[in-house]
C-alpha positions in Angstrom: -40.5 -17.1 14.9 -42.4 -14.5 15.2 -46.0 -14.9 13.7 -46.7 -12.1 11.0 -49.6 -9.8 12.4 -52.7 -10.1 9.9 -53.7 -7.3 8.2 -56.8 -6.6 5.6 -56.8 -4.2 2.8 -60.4 -3.4 1.8 -59.9 -2.4 -2.4 -57.7 -3.6 -4.7 -57.0 -0.4 -6.3 -54.8 2.4 -6.6 -53.6 2.4 -3.3 -55.2 -0.9 -1.9 -52.4 -2.7 -4.4 -49.8 -0.2 -4.1 -50.1 -0.8 -0.1 -50.2 -4.6 -0.5 -47.2 -5.0 -2.4 -45.3 -2.4 0.1 -46.5 -5.0 3.3 -46.3 -8.4 1.7 -43.0 -9.2 2.8 -44.0 -8.1 6.5 -47.6 -8.8 6.8 -50.0 -11.8 6.8 -52.2 -9.9 4.0 -55.1 -10.4 2.5 -56.9 -8.0 0.4 -60.9 -8.0 -0.7 -62.2 -6.9 -3.9 -65.5 -6.5 -4.8 -65.1 -6.6 -8.6 -68.5 -6.1 -9.4 -68.8 -5.7 -13.2 -69.2 -2.3 -14.6 -73.1 -2.3 -15.3 -74.2 -3.0 -11.9 -70.9 -1.6 -9.8 -73.2 2.1 -9.4 -76.2 0.4 -7.7 -74.2 -2.3 -5.8 -71.7 0.0 -4.3 -73.3 3.2 -3.9 -77.1 2.5 -4.1 -80.0 2.5 -6.4 -81.2 5.4 -5.1 -78.1 7.5 -5.1 -77.9 11.6 -5.7 -75.0 12.1 -7.5 -75.8 15.9 -8.3 -73.5 17.8 -10.9 -70.6 15.6 -9.7 -69.4 13.8 -12.8 -66.3 11.7 -11.7 -68.6 9.9 -8.9 -70.0 8.6 -11.9 -67.3 7.9 -14.1 -63.9 8.3 -12.6 -63.6 5.5 -10.3 -63.5 1.3 -11.5 -64.6 -1.2 -9.7 -61.9 -5.1 -10.1 -58.6 -5.4 -8.8 -56.3 -2.4 -10.2 -59.4 -0.4 -10.1 -58.5 3.4 -11.3 -54.9 2.4 -12.0 -56.5 0.6 -15.6 -58.0 4.5 -16.7 -55.9 6.9 -15.2 -53.1 8.4 -17.4 -50.4 8.0 -14.8 -49.6 11.9 -14.9 -47.0 12.1 -11.5 -45.9 15.7 -9.9 -44.9 15.9 -6.4 -46.4 18.4 -4.5 -43.9 21.9 -3.3 -43.4 22.7 0.2 -46.2 25.5 0.1 -49.3 23.1 -1.3 -49.0 21.5 2.7 -48.5 24.7 4.3 -51.7 26.3 4.0 -50.8 28.5 0.9 -54.5 29.1 -0.2 -56.4 26.3 1.9 -56.2 24.3 4.8 -52.8 23.3 6.0 -51.7 19.5 6.1 -51.1 18.6 9.7 -47.7 17.3 9.2 -44.7 19.1 7.1 -43.9 18.2 3.5 -40.8 17.2 4.8 -42.6 14.1 6.1 -44.1 13.0 2.8 -41.4 14.3 0.3 -38.8 10.8 1.1 -42.0 8.7 0.5 -42.1 10.4 -3.5 -38.5 8.7 -4.0 -40.0 5.5 -2.6 -42.5 5.1 -4.6 -41.0 5.7 -8.0 -38.5 3.4 -6.9 -41.4 0.8 -6.0 -43.2 1.1 -9.1 -40.0 0.2 -10.9 -39.7 3.4 -12.6 -36.2 4.8 -14.3 -34.4 7.8 -12.5 -35.5 10.2 -15.0 -38.9 10.9 -13.2 -36.7 11.4 -10.3 -34.1 14.0 -12.0 -37.2 15.7 -13.9 -39.3 15.8 -10.2 -36.1 17.4 -8.9 -34.7 19.9 -11.2 -35.1 23.1 -10.9 -38.1 23.8 -13.6 -38.4 27.6 -12.1 -38.2 30.9 -14.2 -37.3 33.7 -11.6 -38.6 36.5 -14.4 -41.7 34.2 -15.4 -44.4 36.2 -15.3 -42.3 38.6 -12.5 -42.7 35.5 -10.0 -46.4 35.1 -10.4 -45.8 31.3 -12.2 -43.2 28.5 -12.2 -42.5 26.5 -15.1 -42.6 22.7 -14.2 -42.8 19.1 -15.8 -45.1 16.4 -15.2 -44.0 12.8 -16.2 -46.0 10.3 -17.1 -46.0 6.8 -16.5 -46.0 4.2 -19.3 -49.3 2.1 -19.9 -47.4 -1.0 -18.2 -46.5 1.0 -15.5 -49.5 2.8 -14.7 -52.1 -0.4 -14.4 -51.0 -2.0 -11.1 -52.2 -5.4 -12.4 -49.7 -5.3 -15.0 -46.8 -3.2 -13.4 -44.0 -5.8 -13.2 -41.9 -4.2 -10.1 -45.7 -4.7 -8.0 -46.6 -8.0 -9.2 -43.1 -9.9 -7.8 -44.4 -8.9 -4.1 -48.2 -9.2 -5.0 -47.7 -12.4 -6.0 -47.2 -13.1 -1.8 -50.7 -11.8 -1.2 -54.2 -13.3 -0.6 -56.6 -11.9 -3.0 -60.5 -12.4 -2.0 -62.1 -11.2 -4.9 -66.0 -11.2 -5.7 -66.4 -9.9 -2.0 -68.2 -6.8 -1.8 -67.7 -5.6 1.5 -70.6 -4.1 3.4 -69.3 -3.7 7.2 -65.9 -3.9 9.6 -67.3 -5.4 12.7 -65.2 -5.0 15.8 -64.8 -8.4 17.8 -63.1 -9.0 21.2 -60.5 -11.1 18.5 -59.8 -8.6 16.2 -61.3 -6.5 13.1 -63.7 -8.9 11.0 -64.6 -8.2 7.5 -68.2 -8.6 7.0 -68.8 -9.0 3.0 -71.4 -10.3 0.4 -70.3 -13.0 -1.9 -72.7 -13.7 -4.9 -75.7 -12.8 -2.4 -74.3 -14.7 0.7 -73.1 -13.1 3.8 -69.9 -14.1 4.7 -67.5 -13.2 7.6 -63.9 -13.2 7.7 -61.4 -14.1 10.0 -60.2 -11.3 12.9 -57.6 -9.2 11.4 -55.0 -7.2 14.0 -55.4 -4.0 11.0 -58.2 -3.4 8.7 -57.2 -0.7 6.1 -59.9 1.1 4.0 -58.3 1.5 0.7 -61.8 1.6 -1.1 -61.6 5.0 -3.0 -63.2 8.5 -1.7 -66.9 6.8 -2.0 -66.3 3.1 -1.1 -64.4 4.8 2.2 -67.2 7.0 3.2 -69.3 4.4 3.1 -68.0 1.6 5.3 -66.8 4.7 7.9 -70.2 5.8 8.1 -71.6 1.8 8.7 -68.7 1.6 11.3 -69.8 4.5 13.4 -73.5 4.1 12.5 -73.8 8.0 12.3 -71.3 8.9 15.0 -69.2 10.8 13.3 -71.9 11.9 10.9 -70.2 15.8 11.1 -66.7 14.3 10.2 -67.4 11.5 8.0 -67.9 13.0 4.4 -66.8 16.3 5.2 -64.6 18.1 2.9 -65.2 16.3 -0.2 -63.4 18.3 -3.2 -62.2 17.7 -6.6 -60.1 20.5 -9.1 -61.6 22.5 -11.1 -61.1 22.8 -14.9 -62.0 24.6 -17.6 -60.9 25.9 -21.4 -59.6 29.8 -21.2 -58.8 30.8 -24.5 -58.0 29.4 -27.9 -54.8 30.0 -29.3 -53.9 31.4 -33.5 -50.4 29.7 -34.2 -48.1 31.5 -36.2 -44.9 29.4 -35.9 -45.4 25.9 -35.7 -42.1 24.7 -35.1 -41.5 26.9 -32.2 -44.9 25.9 -30.5 -44.0 22.3 -30.8 -40.8 22.9 -28.9 -42.9 24.6 -26.1 -46.1 23.2 -26.0 -46.2 19.6 -27.0 -45.5 16.8 -24.7 -41.7 15.9 -25.0 -39.5 12.9 -24.1 -37.0 13.1 -21.9 -34.6 10.1 -21.9 -37.7 7.7 -22.8 -39.8 9.1 -20.5 -43.3 11.4 -21.3 -43.5 15.2 -20.1 -45.6 18.1 -20.3 -45.3 21.5 -18.9 -47.1 23.6 -16.4 -47.3 26.9 -15.4 -48.0 26.8 -11.8 -49.1 29.2 -9.5 -46.4 30.8 -6.4 -47.7 31.1 -3.3 -47.1 34.7 -3.5 -49.5 34.7 -6.3 -51.9 33.4 -4.7 -51.5 35.3 -1.5 -52.0 38.8 -3.5 -54.8 37.8 -5.6 -56.7 35.5 -3.6 -56.8 33.0 -5.7 -57.0 29.2 -5.5 -54.0 27.1 -6.3 -53.7 26.2 -9.9 -51.7 25.7 -13.0 -52.7 26.3 -16.7 -52.0 24.0 -19.3 -52.3 22.7 -23.1 -55.0 20.9 -24.6 -55.8 20.2 -28.3 -58.9 19.3 -30.4 -56.8 16.4 -32.3 -56.2 13.0 -30.8 -53.0 10.7 -31.0 -55.2 8.3 -32.3 -56.5 10.9 -35.0 -53.4 11.1 -36.5 -53.1 7.4 -36.5 -56.4 7.0 -38.7 -55.4 9.6 -41.1 -52.1 7.5 -41.7 -53.7 4.4 -41.7 -56.5 5.2 -44.3 -53.4 6.4 -46.6 -51.7 3.0 -46.5 -54.6 0.8 -46.7 -56.1 2.7 -49.8 -52.5 2.7 -50.9 -52.8 6.6 -52.1 -50.2 8.7 -53.5 -48.4 11.6 -51.4 -50.0 13.9 -54.0 -53.6 13.1 -53.5 -53.4 12.8 -49.5 -55.3 15.7 -48.2 -53.7 18.4 -46.6 -54.4 16.9 -42.9 -52.6 13.5 -44.3 -49.8 15.7 -45.3 -49.7 18.0 -42.4 -49.9 14.7 -40.0 -46.9 13.1 -42.1 -44.9 16.6 -41.3 -45.8 16.6 -37.8 -44.6 12.8 -37.2 -41.1 13.8 -38.8 -40.9 16.4 -36.5 -41.6 14.3 -33.4 -39.5 12.2 -34.5 -37.0 14.9 -34.7 -37.7 16.4 -31.9 -38.3 13.8 -29.4 -42.1 14.9 -29.1 -45.5 13.9 -29.6 -46.7 14.5 -33.2 -49.2 17.7 -33.4 -50.2 18.7 -36.6 -50.8 22.4 -37.8 -54.2 21.3 -38.3 -55.0 21.1 -34.5 -56.8 23.7 -32.6 -54.5 24.4 -29.0 -56.7 26.0 -26.2 -54.9 26.8 -22.8 -56.8 25.2 -19.9 -56.7 25.9 -16.0 -57.1 23.1 -13.4 -57.7 25.0 -9.5 -57.8 23.4 -6.6 -61.2 23.6 -5.1 -61.2 24.4 -1.2 -63.1 21.8 1.3 -66.7 24.1 2.2 -69.7 23.1 4.6 -71.5 23.1 1.1 -69.3 19.7 -0.6 -70.3 16.8 1.1 -70.5 12.8 0.9 -73.8 11.0 3.0 -74.0 7.4 2.6 -77.7 7.9 3.6 -80.3 5.3 5.0 -84.1 5.7 4.7 -87.2 3.5 4.3 -86.2 2.9 0.3 -82.0 1.6 1.6 -79.1 3.0 1.8 -77.8 5.1 -0.9 -74.7 7.6 -1.5 -75.6 11.7 -1.8 -73.0 14.2 -2.4 -73.4 17.6 -2.6 -70.8 19.6 -4.8 -70.7 22.3 -6.7 -68.6 24.6 -8.6 -68.2 28.3 -6.6 -67.9 31.7 -8.2 -64.3 31.6 -6.5 -63.3 28.5 -8.2 -64.1 30.3 -11.7 -62.8 33.5 -10.2 -59.6 31.8 -9.8 -59.8 29.6 -13.2 -59.9 33.1 -14.9 -57.5 35.1 -13.3 -54.2 32.5 -14.0 -55.5 32.2 -17.4 -55.0 35.8 -17.8 -51.8 36.2 -16.0 -50.7 32.8 -18.4 -51.4 34.4 -21.4 -50.4 37.6 -20.7 -46.8 36.2 -19.6 -46.5 34.2 -22.4 -45.8 36.2 -25.7 -45.6 35.1 -29.6 -41.9 35.7 -29.5 -41.9 33.3 -27.0 -44.2 30.0 -28.0 -45.2 31.2 -31.5 -48.8 31.1 -30.8 -51.2 34.2 -29.4 -54.2 34.0 -28.0 -57.6 34.1 -30.7 -59.8 34.0 -29.2 -60.7 34.5 -25.3 -63.6 32.1 -23.9 -65.9 34.7 -21.9 -68.2 32.2 -21.0 -66.5 29.1 -19.3 -67.7 25.7 -18.6 -66.0 24.8 -15.8 -65.9 20.7 -14.8 -64.9 18.4 -12.3 -61.5 16.6 -13.1 -62.8 13.3 -11.6 -60.2 13.5 -8.9 -61.8 13.1 -5.9 -60.7 13.9 -2.1 -61.5 14.2 1.1 -64.4 12.7 3.4 -62.3 11.0 6.1 -60.2 14.1 6.6 -56.7 14.0 8.4 -56.0 15.7 11.7 -54.6 16.2 14.8 -57.3 15.7 16.9 -60.8 13.2 16.6 -63.5 16.3 17.6 -61.7 17.5 14.0 -61.2 14.6 12.0 -61.5 11.2 11.5 -58.2 10.0 11.0 -54.5 11.3 12.4 -51.5 12.0 10.7 -50.0 8.3 10.2 -53.9 7.6 8.6 -55.3 5.6 11.6 -59.1 5.8 12.7 -58.8 8.3 15.5 -60.2 6.0 19.1 -60.3 3.0 16.9 -57.2 0.7 16.9 -56.3 -1.0 13.7 -58.9 0.8 11.7 -57.1 2.9 8.7 -57.8 4.8 5.9 -56.0 5.3 3.0 -55.7 7.4 -0.5 -57.2 11.2 -1.1 -60.1 10.4 1.4 -57.7 12.0 4.2 -56.3 14.6 2.2 -57.1 18.4 4.2 -56.6 20.1 1.0 -56.2 19.3 -2.7 -52.7 20.6 -4.1 -52.3 21.5 -7.4 -51.4 18.7 -9.0 -52.6 15.0 -9.8 -53.8 13.3 -6.1 -52.3 10.1 -7.2 -48.4 10.4 -6.9 -49.4 12.0 -3.0 -52.0 9.7 -2.3 -49.3 6.7 -2.8 -46.7 8.7 -1.0 -48.9 8.8 2.0 -50.2 5.0 1.4 -45.9 4.1 1.8 -45.9 6.0 4.9 -48.7 4.3 6.2 -47.1 1.2 5.9 -44.1 2.1 7.9 -46.6 2.5 10.8 -48.7 -0.7 10.2 -45.5 -2.6 10.2 -43.9 -0.7 13.1 
């Protein structure tokens, strides 16, 4: 019997655990996870002298420990369209969408998701006449809490039981030796060295991957490692006034289709992006009342045994919203909620944005250069205006009450880039399979390799790339 080759995965987060489950039957696998307590993680992983600038996601958009960000993300899935890989509004990918699309199907299957997700994703949600062809209506799907937390996902756990996991192992560097790649790390203050592996895959998130790649190359690829850092940028653009709550709920509330939660998106078309020179993006609804607030309103009534006649107006509205939600298979949306249109746009790679693992006399630390550009804000404004002009009160039962003149854009904690994919070592860190140029056996997984950010949440596409990478590692 041929011995299975040895593979190490650095980082037991969303991409790391998915890749581990995918490879578990074919290789001898070890996952290394730092599992640093939340209070100590920033210092341990980003350095005490870190400079993170304006980017909030680098502070709050990640987690150490098995499961990583899968324990905090929303579980939203929306596959990218062909044009998002083709360089419309941003850099083109060096691979065709046809090389990634089949892996969306495999990801859904391996996560144990119902076929409804695929049916919704593949259904033609485009409305040719919507906004004169400037926008398309699409629906993203949402995984349940036990599906999106990869430490609880039953389909993954069946395979992860075969994987060796080294926790409390803070990987500090990867060393190449005559017999393979060695993982060096810190465990409770002691330096630890692993066995030699044939392959090592970095899935430590954008920040962790840049830290390890910089140490591996010792500055030789300083112009490439950390370059192309980007995020999505988001802002509310208008507050709406609702004239018909029944019609607005039907249109805007998150809806269950055959048991799967979905939400509507007004996505830019490539024609609109080219004509207006905007970044790809989409509009979606946001409300100033949470589902937990609804539950608390009703819980208060039950605990105090107040009659319906004594319940405040908000309580009665909450009851009506729950009744409407049950009848219409959508999430409760009371009429004291204030709806907003929010627009998210893709941020393009720029020389002005980068990650650097910096060393000086005071030690090593992460430095982030990141800002929101005038083009980002202009794109948000133009997309918002187009969505609002296309949605009439007759269509949705609501109309703009107040357009927000001074936008307050934020990052969406969708960190991407830093180890860009490309065809040559001169222009990129990894090849089209995720293998590091000129470094046999070293791979990078996750959104680090994205040449551009696409419209939707990057996780689904990052998992599809990891699924594709697994084929290359196994072969």
